[in-house]
N, C-alpha and C positions, 0 to 999 in steps of 0.2 A: 474534341474532334472524333474520338473513338465512339463516344456515346451517340453523337449525331449520325455517324455512319451506320451504327447498329439500328438506330431508329428508322432510317430510310430502308435498310434491309428488311426490317420487320414490316414496314408499310407495304413494300413490294410483295412480300410473301403473303401477308394476310389479304391483300387485294386481289392477287392473281393465282395463288396456289393453294387455297384453303381446302382441307378435306371436308367434303360435304355429304358423303354417303352416310346412311344410317347404319350404325354398327351395334353389335351386341357385346357387352362386356361381362356376361355371365359365365361362370365355370372356367375362369381363366387364372386360377391361383396355382402357380407352379413352384411355390416356395419349398425348399428342401431343409436347409438349416436356417435358424432364426438368430440373427446377430443384433437384435434389438436390445438396447440397454434399458430394460423395464424399470429398474430401481431409480434411474435418473429421471425418466419421464414421470414416474409416479410422484416424485417430489414436487413437480411444478405444474402438472397438467391441469389441476383444479384451480390454479390462480387465475384471476380475471384478466391479467395482461399476458397470458401465456402466448398468444399469437404474436406479440411484439417482442418476445424474448429472442435474443440472438444466439440460439442454440441449434445445433445441427438437427436434432430430432423434431424441432418445430418445422424447419424449412424442408426437411426431406420426408415429412409426413409419417415418420415412425410412430407418432402418437396414434395412428389408425390401428397399428398392431396391438397397442396397449388397450384401446377401446374395444377391440374384438375380444381380447382376453377377458375384459370385464363382462361382456355379453349383455343380452337383454336390452330393454328400452334405454337404460342409462348409457350403455356403451354406444348404441346407435345415435342417440341424441348428442352425445359428446362428440362423436365423429363428425356429424353434420355441422354442429355449432362452430367447431374450430375450423373445419375445412372451408365453410362459407365465409367465416370471419376473416380467415387468412387471405382468401381470394379477393375479397373486397379491398383489403389493404394493399396487397402486393401485385395485383393483376397488371397494372400499367408500369411497373418498375422496369428499369433497364439496368443490366448488370446484376449484382447480387440482390436477391436470391435466385436469379435466373442464369447464373453462371455455373461453370464446372459441370458436374453431372447431377445438380440439384433437380433439374426438370425431369430427368430420367428416373431418379429415385422417387420423386413424388408420383409420377405416372404409374410406376410399378406398384407402389403402395395403394394407390387409388383403385387400380384394376384388381389387385390381389384381395382387397377387402371389399370389393363391390358387392358380392353376394350377401355379405353380412349386413351392409347398410341398406341394400335394396329390399330385404325382407320386411322391414318395418318402416318403410318410407312412403310418403304420399307421392302421387304422380307429379305434383309440383316440385317436391324436393328432388325427385329423381331427374327431373328436367334440369334443375340447377347443377346437380352432380354430373350429369352427362355433358353439360356445357363446359364445366371445368376440365373434364377429361379431354374433350375435343380441343380445348384451348391448349392443353399440354401436348396432345398429339401433334398439332400443327407447329407449335413453337419448338417442340423437341426435334421434329423432323428438320426444321429449318437450321437449327444450330448443329445438329449431327452432320448435315451436308456441308457446313461451313467450318467444321473443326479440322485441325491438323490430326494426322493419324496418332501422334503421341499424346493428344489431348483426350482421346476417346477412351472411356473406361468400360469395364464389363457391365456396369449398370446401363450405360448407353447402348450396348449391344442388345441387352434384353428389351429395353424400351423400343429400340428401333425395329427389332424382330417382331414384337407385338404389333407395332404400327404397320409394318409391311405385310404381315399376314392378315391383319384385320382389313386392310385396304386392298388386299390381293395384288401387292406390288413386289412380293418376294421373287428374286431371280438369281441366276448364276453369278452375275456381276456383284450383287450385294453379298452373297455368301463368300465369294473369293475375297472381298474386302474384309469381311469378318475374320477370315483366317490370317490376313496380313496384320490386323489389329492385335490378335492373340499372340502371334509370333513376335511382334514389336514389344510386347509387355513382358516377355519372359526371356531369360538368358538361355544359353545352350544346354544347361543342366536341367532346365525346366523350373527354375526359381523365378517367382515374380520379382520384378526389378525394384519394388519397394524394399526388398530384403527385410521384410517384416512378416512373420509367420501368420499373424492375424489377417493381414491384407492378402497374403498368399492363399489362405484358406477361403477367404471371401471370394477371391477370383475363381477358385475351383468350384465353389458352390454356385456362383453365377453362371459358369459354363455348363454345369449340370442342369441348371434351370433353363438355360438356352436350349440345351439338348431336349429337354422335356417339351418345350414349346414347339420345336420342330416335329417331335413325335406326335403331339396333339393335332397339329395341322397336317399330319401325314406327308411330311416333306423330308427327303434324305438329309441327314445331318452330315456335315463335312468330316470326312475321315481324318483329315489333318488336325482338326480341333479335338477330335476324340482321342487321338494319339497324344496330343499335348496334355489332356486331362490326366491320362495314365502317367505320363512323365512327371507331372506336377505332384501327383499323389505319392510317388516314390520319394520325392523330396519331403513332403509333408510328413510322411511316415517316420522319417529318421530325425527330423529337427525338433526333438524333445530332449530335455535334460534327463538325467537318471532319476530325478525326483518327480518326473512327469510334467514339469513346467516347461514353458517355451523360453528360448533365449531372448533377453531384453535388448534387442537391437532395433533402432530406427522407429521408436514409438510403440513397440509391441508391449502388450500386457497380458495377464492371464485371466481376464474376465470371461472369455469364451473358450478357455482351454478344454473344459469338460465336454462341451458341445463338439469341438473338433475331434477330440480323442474318441468319443463315442461313435462318431461317424466313421472313423478309421477302423474300428472294430467290426463294422458291418461290411467293410469292403474286402475284396480278395487280398490274399497275402502278396506283398510286393518284395521282389528280390532286393537285397541290400546292395546299394550302389556306392561307388567310390566318389567322395566329395573332396578329396585332397588335391585333385588335378585341375582345380579351377584357376582361372586367371583374373576373375573379377567376381566378388560376392562374399559370402560367409563360408570360410573353409571350416571343415568339420573333421575331427578325429574321434573315433569311438572304438572301445573294446568293452569287455565284460565289466571292467572295474571303473572306467572313467570315460568322460566325454569332454571335449574341448572345442569351443567355437572361437573363430578368429576373423575379425572384420577386415577384409581387404577389398571393400567396395570402392570402385572408381566413380565418384560423383560426376554427374553431368548436369548441364543447365536445361533440364527437361521437366515437363509437368509431372512425370511419374516419380521424380526424385524430390518432390515437394517436402516430404517428411523425413528425409534422411537426417540422421544425427551427425554431429561432428566427432564421431568416435572412431576414426580410422586407426587401425591396429589394436583396437580394444579386444579383450578376450573374456570368456566366461568358462568356468570349470565346474563340473559336478562329478561326484564319485560315490559309489556304494549307496545309491538311493537318496543322496542329498546334494544340494548345491553349495559350493564353497565361495567361489569368486563370481561376482556379478557386475552388471552395470546398474545404474540407479533406477532404471525403469521408466515408466510413463503413466500418465493418468488419462482416463476417459471421462473425467468429470466435466460436465458442460460441453463435452465433445471437443475439448481442446487439450493438447499436450503442452503444458507450460514450457516456455522457451528454454528455461534453465536446465530442464531435464534432457535437452538435446545438446547441451554444451559438452565440450571435450572433457572438462573436469568431472562430469557425471558418469564418465566411462573409465574402465580399467585400462588406461593407456598412458602414453607419454605426452606431457603438456609443457609448452614453453611460455613463460611469463604470464601464466594463467589466461592465455588467449585461446580462442577456438581454432582448431585445425581448418575448419570450413566456416565461412561466415553464415550465421543463422539469420534467416528472415522468415517470419511466421507465414505459413501457407504458400511459400514460394521456394523454388529451387535455390541452392546456394549461389550467391553472387560471386564469391571467391572461394575456391576449393583446390585441393591438390590436383595438379594437372597430370601427375604421374603417380599411380599407386601400383606397385609391383608385388608379385607373389610367386614364390617357388617352394617346392617341397622335395625332400629327398627321403626315401624310405630304405631301411635296412632291416636285418633280422632283429636288431636290438631296439630300434626305435624309428621315429619319424621326425624330420626337421621341417618346421614351418618357418619361412623367412619372408617378411614383408617390409616394404619401405614406402615412404611418401615424401613429397616435396612441398607439403602444405605450409611449411614455415620458411621456405627458401627466399621469398620476396621480402618478408618483413624482418627476418632474423638471420638470413643467409645460412640456414641449417637444413640438413637432410636427416630424417629420422628413420632408423632401422630397428626392427625387432626380430630376433631369432628365438624360436622356441623348440627345444628338444623334448619330445614326448617318449618316455620310456615305455616300451611295449610290455616289459616283464615285471615292472613295479609301478606302484601308484606314485609316480614322480614326474614333475615337470621342471625343466631347467630353462631359464630365460637369459637372454643377453640383449640389452637395449643400448643402442648406439645413437649418439648425437654427433653429427659430423659437420664441421664448419666448411662452407664452400668458398668464403672470401675472408680476407683479413678485415676485421671489424673490431673497433675498440669497445663496442657495446658488450657489457656483461649481461648474460641472460639467465634468469632463474628457471630451473626445470623441476617438474614434479613427475614422478612415476607412481601412478595410483593403482591400488588393488582394492576395490570395494568388496567388503565381505557381506554375506547375507546376515540377517538378524539372528540373534541367539548364539553367536559364536563368542566365546570368552577367550582371553589371551593373557600371556605372561611373557615378559622379556627375559632373555638370558642375561648374564652379567655383561657381556660385550655389547649388548643392544643391537647386535647384528643379526640376531636370531629371535624369532617370536614363536612361542608354542601356542597353537590354536586348539581349542576344544569345541567340537561341533555340537549341534543339538542332539545328535545320536551318540554322543560321547566318543566319537572318533577323534584321535589325536593327530594333528598335522604340525609340521615345523616349516616355517618360512625363513629362509636364509638369504643374506645379501653380503656383498663385499663392502657395504657402507652401513653406517648406523641407520636404523629404521625409526620411523615415527608412526604413531597411531593418532589419527584424527577422526573427528566425528563425520558421519555420513548419513545418508538416508536411503531407504529402499521404497520406491513407490510402485505398488502392484495391487491388482484387484481393487483399485481406487482407495487403497489404504496406504498411509505413509508411516513407515516404521523407522525408528532411530537405529542406526547401526554404526559400524566403524570401518575405517579404511587404513590399509598399510600404505605408507608413503616413503619413497626414496626421494630426497630433496638435495639440490646442490646448485652450483653456479658454473656456467660454461662460458669461455671466451672464444679465442680463435682456434682452440685445439679440438681434438676428437676425444670424446669420452665414451667408455663402455662400462655399463653397470650390469653386474651379474646378479642373478637371484634364482631361487629355486623354492618349490613347495612340494613336500613329500609327506605321505601318510606314514606314521610310525606305529 
């Protein structure tokens, strides 16, 4: 029924509302930072069945950026061959790949690479290319006007702005709506609600491109969005570990970290802000010696939460220029983050019965997730206490999870207290694991009691991890920069029934 409804919508749109004016697509490249994964495209672009491969860089036309990099007749011919071939196959499709913001991404890449293709094309080829662009302008405008506000992405804003400026339809009402979209996608601290620094950085980049579009067409850029860009950059400026990497929450990886970091160095200095007073998001503590990130994101059943991981109350720690405790990371290979990397067990957090805190569904918001994620912090001269809790296991196991972290301001020391609290009498015995994934290259030795583990980092720094229970070391992996590395994890394991248990641990540089 949904596909039939979409068909009639499209029929009405193309019959009565089609853009018919002759437009110029020259000199409309507003790209600032390039987030194209060239290594992945290079692997597959020369294959005969490239247009039929179900990879994001096929359907979002990122291959055009690669063709432009090649340059010359080879690059132009490759661009036209794949674009025309793709259009022939997918023009009349309903749903994917005409869903989400795929239309907008394709339109942006078509227009941004237009000058390159146009220079070495015949009049006939340009006519075909223009036809494809017009088709995307019309179909993109239709879907933009029928999307809910939380379904619109920053790519949609760029594509819609280009459409409205080219057709001279830009106005105050449209701009006001853009501001609503931007505010809807960011929290009160200015963090993108994906809580993934890569997506956060792409959002900033797209808003800057949007700003350049307004400047090009000599139209006032909304001050509210400009202020949001500045706000978001202050977040971006601080969300790096002390080794220069980004925290691996919610599908983040370090493929584009250098691009992001280099762009920060060109911006003005931003005042350091406090990120401990959040109520929802990734809490951050930082001093000269250490940095700690703490996941207290409240998941919601919204489009923007599609790629959230089930890592509630997970943490990451870096100190003295190197990372120590991590999450397992994410992969950008083939444009997909394998589902298992989003599991709770792939995060440095507390897990019951090896089940996920939130139910993972590929490319969809969580179906079941904690209805209550709380966070509080207390600061004193000696340290800061982060305290979070969630009820993600309350329905299935009748348990509430709490994690309290004391961060010593004067020493490189973190003290943790993890609680599992029964909410009902239940005969079911539940296995729990408290996992601390270590970065690769860390060696370890148990002490005699097996309650302490001595860790030696890559930089030959010595740490001691202590617990009030015997500790285990298990195999783990770290997936980053599209590389999978074997590593280890520290595990506290046990069984809980109807009681409340508190497991204490600490990690300290010695």
